[in-house]
N, C-alpha and C positions, 0 to 999 in steps of 0.2 A: 527591669531593673532587679537584681537578685536581692535576697534578704542581707547578704553580707555587704553589698554595695551600700545599703542605707544603715548599716551597722545594727542589724537585728540578728539574734541567734538563728540557726537553721533548725527545722524540725525534722525527726525521723522516728523510726519505730525500732524497739528491740524484740527479737522473737520470744523473749521471755513472757511478753504479754500474751503470746498465743501458746502457752504452755498446755492448755487443755486441747486446743485445736491440733496441736502436734501429735497427741496421743492418739488421735483417730486413726483407724486402720487405713492404709495407703497414702498416708500424709507423710512427707519427709522435708528437710530443709529446703530443697529446690521448690517444692510445691509451694511452702509458705513464702519464699523469697517472691516468687511470681504473684501469688495472691496479695501480698503488701504492695507490690507495684501496680497491679491491676486496680486497687482500690484507692490508688493515689495517697498512700500513707508514708511516702519517703518525704524527700530524697535520701535521708540518711537511713542505713541499716545496721543495727548492732545484733550480734550473735552471741550466745553463751556457749562457748566451745564445747565443753563436755555435756552439755544438754543436746545439742543439735549436730554436731560433727562426729560420725563413727571413726573409730580409730584414734581420736584424739587421746594423748598430745602428739601423736605421730600419723597424721593423715596421710593416706597414700596419694600418689601424684594424680590419679583419676579424680579423686574428690576434689583436689585443689582445683583442677582444670574445669570440673563441672560447676563448683561454686562461682569461680571468676567468671565462667561463660554466662551463668545466670545474672550475675550482676551486671555485666556488660550488656546483655540482651535487654534487660528491664530499665537499664539506666539508673538504678540505684547506686548510691554512693557508700561505700564501706566506711563506717563512721567509728565503731569501737568493737573490739572482740573481748569479750569477758572471758578471763583465764583464772585459774585457780592455784593457790599454794596449799596443798594438803600436808600440813604439817604432822599429821598422824598417820601418814602412809605406812610407815613401818611398825610392825607390832611391837608394843611395849616401850616405845619412845618416840620422841619428836625428831624430825629432821633437823640436822645441823645446817650451819650456813651454807657450807659448800653444796650439800644435798639440795638445799632449797634453790640455790643458784642454779645448778644442773636442771632441776626439774621445771624452773620457769624459762631458762635460757631456751630449751627446746621448744617451748610454747611461743616465745617471742619469734623464733625462727619460722614457726608455722604460720603466725599472723603476718609476718612479711611476705611469706609465699602466697598467702590469700589476699593480700593488698590492704590490709588494715593499717591506719596510720597510728591508732591509739589501742592499747590493751588496758583492761581493768583488772586491778588485784585488789584483794582485801587487806584490812589493817594489819593483819599478822605478818605482812611483808614490810618490815621496819627498815629504818636507815642502813642497818649493817648489809642486808641482802640488796636493798636498792643501789647501795654504793657499788657493789660488785656487778649489778646489771647495767649501770649507767653507760659503760663504754660499748657495750653490745647495742643497747638503745640508740646511741649516737650513731653507731655504724649502720644500723638497720633503718635509722630515721624513723622510730616508733616511740611515741609518747607512752609512759607508764603512769597510769592514774590509780591512786589509792581510793577506792570507794568509801565515803563516810555516810554510812547508812544508820539509821536509828538501831541501837540506843546510843551510838557514838555522837559526840558533839565536839566542837572545836575546844572546849575545856576538858576534855578527856585526855588523860596523860599520853596516850599513844599518839593521838592527833595533835597535841601540842608539840610534841617532840618532832613529828613529821613537819610541822609549820616551821620550826626553827631550822631543821634541816634543809628544807627548800629554800628558805630565805638565804641561808648561808651559801648553798652552792649557786644560786641564780642560774639554774639550767632550765632550758625550755623543754627538756625531755622527761623530767619528773613533776608530778603534781597530783592535784586532787580531782576526784570525780564526785562531788556533793550530790546528795539523793534527797529529793523533796521530803522524803519520810522523816528526816531529821527535825523538820520544822511543820508540825501539824496542829491544827487548832481545835480538831473534834475527832472522836473515833468514827470509823467509816460504818455506814449502815449495814454494809455486807457481814460485819460481824454478827449481827443477830442470826443469819442463816446458819453460820458454823455453830453458834451456841445452842440453837434448836436442835441441829443434828446430834449434838454431844449431850442433849438433855440437861442443860446447864440451866438452873432456876434463875429467874430474873433477879432474885436477891444476890446471887453470886456474881452476875454481870454488874450490878450496881456497885457492888464491893470492889471490883476491879476497876471500874469507870472512876470511882472516888479516888482510889490510890493512883490512877493515872493523873487526875486533874492536880493532884498535890504536888508542890515543889520538891526537888531532889532528884537523883540519878535513879534510873529504873532499878538497878541492881540492889540498891539500898532498901528497896521496897519489898523485896521477894520473900523475906522472912515473915513479915508482919502479915502480907497478904496470904501466905500459905497457912499460918496459924488461924487467922480469922476464917479463911474459906473452909478449912477443915472442921472448925467448930460449927460450921453451918451444913456439914455433911458432904463437902466436895470430896470426890474420888481423885486420886492422883492424876489421872489422864484430864479430868476437869480443871483442875489446877494448873495443868500445863496450858491450856487453853487461856486460862486468866492471866497468866504470866506472859503469854504472847502479846496481850494487849500492851504491856509495859515496854517489851522490847522492840515492837514493830513500828511503833508510832511515836516519834520524838517530840519535844515540846520546845526546841531551841527556836529563839526568836528570829524572824525572817530577816531582820537587819543585820544579824551576825554573818549571813552570807558573804557581805562585803569583806570579812576577814580571810575568806577562803583565796581571794585575789592577791597578787596576780598569777596564782599557781594553779588555775582551773584549767583542765585540759579536755573535760567533756562533762556533761550534766545528764543525770537520771532524773527524767520527769516522772516520778512515782505518782501514781493516783489510784484510788480504789472506787471510782465511779463518778461519772458526770451527770448532773441532774439539772435540766432546764438551762444548759449552756454554762454552768458553774460547777465547781468542786466544793462540797459542803465541808469537807475535812481538812483541806489544805489551802492557805491563803495565796493562790497563785498570783493575783496582782501584785502583792507585796514582794513576794520573792522574785518574779520576773522583772519588777521595777529595779531591784538591785542588779540583776544581770545586765539590764539595759544601762544603768548608770555606770557599770564597771566596763562597758563597752565589749561585752562578751558576744563573739560572733560564731563561736563554735556549735556543735550540735547539742540538742536536747532530744534524748530518746524518750518517747512515749513508752512508759513502763507500767501498764496495766497489771495490778497484783491482787485484785479481788478474787481471782482464780484460787487463792489460798483459802478462801473462806465459803466461796459459793460458785456454782456453775449456772447461775440463773440467767447471767447476761451474755450477749454476744461480743466477744473480745475485739472483733474488727470494728463493730459499731462503736464500742467505748474509745477505742483509740482514735478513730475518725472524729467522734465528739471531743475528745481531749485535744486534738490538734485544731479543731476550729476554734475552741475557747482560747488555746494559746495564741493563735494568730490575731484574734480579736483583741486580746489584751495588749499584746506587743505593738500592734498597729496603733493603738490609743495612747500609748505611752509618750 
């Protein structure tokens, strides 16, 4: 009996988890696809297009055949293709809506050629551009998901506008891709490695941790954190590390995930490290319980992001531990 048959989400991996592994000489997207399959980290596979696909957003036919062949050979299921809207593509100005549409439309067609049923865009892709893209999404039968990643929450104005927009349209082709980073209960242990490398004093780390724990949106805390850190002698690059704590790790309550539904088209299972079968920084049992209650049977991509802080851990091992944890929690719900 499959996970879908018993009403459980399906698991998979995003190649973003393997960012450091992909940088090793002789490693390419096909190598990583085969490694994911050999280690049993599917069945879903997510790819970040600009990171892993040479020539994107216009991949040549040979690359398309090679990637599709690797997926067919390994039995992995294409779950989501992460695409991007680079609004600052033109020097000195932002792209207009027509240009944004053209830039994303070619990527939707590329996703269709590769066989992906879902694409991920960022919150900079608002209702005006999504309205333009909807007929193409319907034609190609590709769902467009707007990623809600920390520091965004459901209460952020652009997300609230998208929620109203999706509710009004009632279409299956547009929706959200919520990321577990929006709902963290503690800062990752991996942060300590990055702060040691940047020679950040414990007092500065403690200052940022205190600001993170206080209520309020992250951006509203930046000014005070900068001033207090500078008073303690922090360099500008160190202040950047401290502000990263506020932006990368959200504090939205797990039960708010219910408000993303029924507009969820994919889920990013963000994590920064599994210890003794548990995630110390994200309340996975609470969030997965919401997904179960909402009868979500789509994919959850294991998205290991501690590589932003440290190279200490093996990403393949971490993804395997994450999937074991998720399976254990879901089967117990």
